[in-house]
C-alpha positions in Angstrom: -8.1 1.3 -3.8 -8.1 4.1 -6.4 -7.2 8.0 -5.6 -8.9 10.6 -8.0 -7.0 13.9 -8.7 -8.7 16.8 -10.3 -7.2 16.7 -14.1 -8.4 20.2 -15.1 -4.8 22.5 -15.2 -2.1 22.3 -12.5 0.2 19.8 -10.6 -1.9 16.8 -11.0 0.6 14.6 -12.7 3.1 15.3 -9.9 0.4 14.1 -7.6 -0.3 10.9 -9.3 3.6 10.3 -9.3 4.1 11.1 -5.5 0.8 8.3 -5.1 2.5 5.5 -8.0 5.6 5.7 -5.4 3.0 4.7 -2.7 2.0 1.5 -4.5 -1.2 3.6 -5.2 -3.4 4.1 -8.2 -4.0 7.9 -8.8 -6.5 8.3 -11.8 -7.1 11.7 -13.8 -10.9 13.0 -12.8 -12.4 15.3 -15.9 -16.2 14.5 -16.1 -18.9 14.4 -13.4 -19.1 10.2 -13.9 -15.4 9.8 -13.0 -15.8 10.8 -9.3 -18.3 7.4 -9.0 -15.1 5.1 -9.4 -13.0 7.0 -7.1 -12.7 6.4 -2.8 -11.1 9.9 -2.5 -10.0 13.0 -4.4 -6.8 15.2 -4.6 -7.3 18.7 -5.9 -4.1 19.9 -7.0 -2.2 23.1 -7.5 -2.7 25.4 -10.5 -4.0 28.5 -11.3 -7.4 28.7 -8.8 -9.2 31.1 -11.4 -8.9 29.2 -14.3 -9.3 25.6 -12.3 -12.5 27.4 -11.4 -13.5 28.4 -14.7 -12.4 24.4 -16.0 -14.9 23.3 -13.5 -17.8 25.7 -13.8 -17.1 24.8 -17.9 -17.7 21.2 -16.9 -20.4 21.3 -14.4 -18.2 19.7 -12.0 -18.9 22.0 -9.0 -22.3 20.2 -7.7 -20.8 16.7 -8.4 -17.5 18.0 -6.3 -19.6 19.2 -3.5 -21.7 16.0 -3.4 -18.6 14.1 -3.0 -17.4 16.2 0.1 -20.8 15.7 1.3 -20.7 12.0 1.4 -17.8 11.9 3.6 -14.8 10.9 1.1 -11.4 11.9 2.0 -10.4 15.0 -0.2 -7.0 16.7 -0.1 -6.6 20.4 -1.8 -3.0 21.7 -1.9 -2.8 25.2 -2.7 -5.2 26.4 -5.2 -7.2 23.0 -4.0 -7.2 24.8 -0.3 -8.9 27.7 -2.2 -11.7 25.0 -3.6 -12.4 23.8 -0.2 -12.7 27.0 1.6 -15.8 28.3 2.6 -14.9 31.6 2.4 -12.0 33.4 0.5 -10.8 37.0 0.0 -8.5 38.5 -2.4 -9.9 37.0 -5.1 -9.9 38.7 -8.4 -12.8 41.0 -9.7 -16.2 39.1 -9.9 -14.6 36.4 -7.1 -14.7 32.6 -8.0 -16.8 29.7 -7.2 -16.2 27.1 -4.1 -16.5 23.9 -3.3 -16.5 24.3 0.4 -16.8 22.4 3.5 -13.9 23.4 4.9 -14.8 26.1 8.1 -12.2 28.8 7.0 -11.2 31.8 5.5 -8.7 31.9 3.1 -6.7 34.8 1.5 -6.1 33.6 -2.1 -2.4 35.4 -2.6 -1.3 35.9 0.9 2.3 35.3 0.2 2.4 37.8 -3.0 2.6 37.1 -6.6 4.4 34.4 -8.7 8.3 36.2 -8.3 7.6 36.1 -4.4 7.5 32.4 -4.4 9.9 30.4 -1.7 10.5 27.6 0.0 10.9 27.2 3.7 10.7 24.3 6.3 7.6 23.8 8.5 7.5 22.8 11.4 5.3 19.2 11.4 4.9 17.7 14.6 1.5 15.7 13.7 2.9 14.7 10.2 6.1 13.1 12.2 3.9 11.4 15.0 1.9 9.6 12.3 4.5 9.1 9.7 8.0 9.4 11.0 10.8 11.0 9.5 12.1 14.2 10.3 10.5 17.0 12.4 10.1 19.6 9.6 8.7 19.2 6.0 10.0 21.6 3.2 7.1 23.7 1.7 7.0 24.6 -1.8 4.6 27.7 -1.8 4.0 29.1 -4.9 1.9 32.2 -5.4 0.6 30.6 -2.4 -2.7 31.3 -0.2 -2.7 30.8 3.7 -5.7 30.3 6.1 -6.8 33.5 8.0 -9.0 32.1 10.4 -10.8 28.4 11.2 -14.0 27.4 12.9 -14.1 25.4 16.2 -14.0 21.7 14.1 -10.7 22.2 12.4 -7.7 21.0 13.7 -4.8 23.1 12.5 -1.7 21.0 11.5 1.1 23.4 10.6 1.8 27.4 10.6 4.3 29.3 9.0 6.1 32.1 10.7 5.9 35.3 8.8 8.0 38.3 8.9 6.3 41.7 9.1 7.3 42.5 5.7 6.1 39.5 4.2 2.4 40.1 5.8 0.0 40.8 2.9 -3.8 41.0 4.0 -7.1 42.3 2.8 -10.7 42.0 3.2 -14.1 44.1 3.1 -13.0 45.7 6.5 -9.2 45.9 6.7 -6.4 46.6 4.5 -2.9 45.8 4.9 0.2 46.3 2.8 3.0 45.1 2.5 4.8 47.7 3.6 2.8 48.3 7.1 4.6 47.5 10.3 3.3 44.3 11.9 4.9 41.9 14.5 6.0 38.2 13.3 2.9 36.2 13.0 2.3 32.5 13.0 0.1 32.1 9.6 -1.8 28.9 9.1 -0.9 26.8 6.2 -2.0 22.9 6.8 -5.6 22.0 8.4 -7.4 19.2 8.6 -11.6 18.9 9.2 -13.4 15.5 9.1 -12.9 14.2 5.8 -11.0 17.3 4.4 -7.5 17.8 4.9 -5.7 21.4 3.0 -2.3 22.6 2.5 -0.9 25.8 1.6 1.9 24.4 0.0 3.0 21.6 -2.6 4.2 18.2 -1.1 3.8 16.8 -4.8 6.7 19.4 -5.7 9.0 17.3 -3.2 10.4 13.8 -3.2 8.9 13.5 0.9 5.6 11.5 0.1 4.7 11.9 3.9 1.7 14.1 3.6 0.6 11.9 0.8 0.6 8.9 2.7 -1.4 10.6 5.8 -3.8 11.0 3.3 -4.0 7.4 2.2 -4.2 6.3 5.9 -6.8 9.0 6.7 -9.1 7.4 3.5 -8.4 3.8 4.9 -9.7 4.8 8.3 -12.3 6.3 6.6 -13.4 3.5 4.9 -13.3 1.8 7.7 -15.4 3.9 10.2 -17.9 3.4 7.3 -18.2 -0.6 7.2 -18.0 -1.0 10.5 -21.1 1.5 10.8 -22.9 0.0 8.5 -22.2 -3.3 10.1 -23.4 -2.2 13.1 -27.0 -0.9 11.3 -27.3 -4.3 10.0 -26.8 -6.2 13.4 -29.1 -3.8 14.8 -32.1 -4.6 12.6 -31.3 -8.4 13.0 -31.4 -8.5 17.2 -34.6 -9.7 18.6 -35.4 -8.6 22.0 -34.1 -10.7 25.1 -37.2 -12.6 26.8 -40.3 -14.3 25.7 -39.9 -15.9 21.9 -40.7 -13.2 19.2 -43.4 -14.1 16.3 -41.4 -14.5 12.8 -41.1 -11.4 10.9 -43.6 -11.2 7.7 -40.2 -9.8 6.0 -36.8 -11.3 5.9 -34.1 -9.6 8.1 -30.4 -9.8 8.6 -30.0 -12.6 11.2 -26.9 -14.8 12.2 
């Protein structure tokens, strides 16, 4: 199994190193044709606007959207979450192009600027149930986004409780600055929808490989489902009706 890591900018080397610790090969992806060689893809954290400009320059957006549509697993961390979102607010002037596929709205810099980056323990019950280990995960938030809302098919995997003096949200209709008083709220920081996984934080910057292991198991499960679906299709084509003898077909079909 080979995992592609989009290597335009950001923490792609750290993702490849984390995969290596699990015994998985990760390769850098910079060209459209390289996407054909991998079974899954990680879009790493970095500066999302810069990554988007480089992806546009290399004409990667159409291929990335097609990769998502094929059902192959894709995991976005931080800037990768922004890439995968269908909707984004808080962007720079002119916005940026998105890959889409994940039915959610993200705020590009929900937690503030670079100097407001932080680390925090996040409750991860689903990850713990699947991968074992501690009930929390050390989240590294670097100029991080957050998920503002999700569609009905999106599973929320983790929240982070945000004190009122740290809430930062803006859209075309609402503007709330840091100094505005709000009650503490649980902000969504990890989600999953079918073949897509996204985290607002950087698991690749920690020694804890549980998110990478979870993504690899997700990849294996989806590959097995695809194989099973293909096998079922072949069997259904080759089956004959129960009852009287059937005439031989004019063309060869799969039969046991």
